[in-house]
N, C-alpha and C positions, 0 to 999 in steps of 0.2 A: 347678114348672117353668116355664122362659118362653124365649123366644127374642128376640133383637134383629134388626129388618129395617130395611134402609136403600131411602128410595125417593128418588125425584126428578121432579121438576118443571120442565120445559124450555118449558112452552108460552109464557114470555116471553122465549124466547131467539131463535126463529126469526124470521126477517125476515117482517112481515105476517102472522103466525101460520100461514106454511107449513111443514110438517112436512119433516122429511129425506125420508120415505117417500110423501108426498102422488103421487100420480100416477105414480110410480117415476122421480120427474125429480131431475136435480141441483139440489139447492137453492142459493139465491141467496148464501149464507155465503160469506165470502172472495173473492167477486167485485165487492168496492169497490160491492156494493148496499145494504150495511147500515151505511154508514159515512156520516157526514156530510162537508161539505167541509175540514173539519179534521181529518179520519181518525179521529173517536170513533165508539165503537159505538154505533149508535141504539135499537138492541132492548134488553130487559131481561136479567138473568142466570139462569143455572138454580140451582135451589134443589133443596137435599137436606133431608130429615127421617129421623131413627131414631125408631123406633117399637119397643115391647114388647109381646111377645104373651104371654099368661100362658094356661097350660094345667093342668087338673088330669086326672087319671087314673082311671080306672073299669075295673078290670080290665087288659086289655091294650089298651083304647080312651083314645086323649086328646081332650079336649074344650077348644076355645076357651073360657076364661072372661071375658078382658078383653083390650082392648086401648088403651095410652095412648102418647101422643108425648110423646117425650123433653122436657123444658123446662130453658132455663137459670136459674140462680141467680135473674136478675131476673123469672120466672115468663113468659118468653116463649119460643115453639117453638124448639127447637134448628135452625139453619139453616145448611148448610156449603154453599158452591159446589158445583153439579154434583151427581154421584151419591155419595149418602151410603154408605158401607164401614165398618160399626161393629165394632169390636173391644174385647175387654175383655182388660186384660194389667195384671200388678203389675209397674210399672216399676223400682220402687225394691225390690223383694225383700222388702216391709214388711208384705206383709198386707194392703195397702189396694188395692184394685184402682182401675183408671184406663179411663174410656171414651176410645179413640182413634176418631175418624172421619176418615178419609180421602176423597180422590175422585184422578182422575188428576193434579191441578196443586197441591194441597196436603194437609196432614194437622195437624189440631186435637187437641189433648189436652186433657180434661176430667178435673179431678182427682177423688179418691174422695170 
């Protein structure tokens, strides 16, 4: 038995590494403080990853047995923009499952 879990890392996105929640203050994002003179964003991008959690059952209890980060065919960690929201679907109704990973701004599909 397993579960797919989406994780996100916004540490490079916030200006000067200031989190949205630091000191309960409004962040400087969108207030022209993280853009250069040409209007380009100076900070990094948010990253999302997908992890497979594998469980085994012993009676009525479940135990986590392994955790693996999903990789691309190039054997690089699967990385999506922002918060990863993984879903498994059979897009073509042919019995082959596809991993779809979306976030608030995009959707990526990874073949079976």
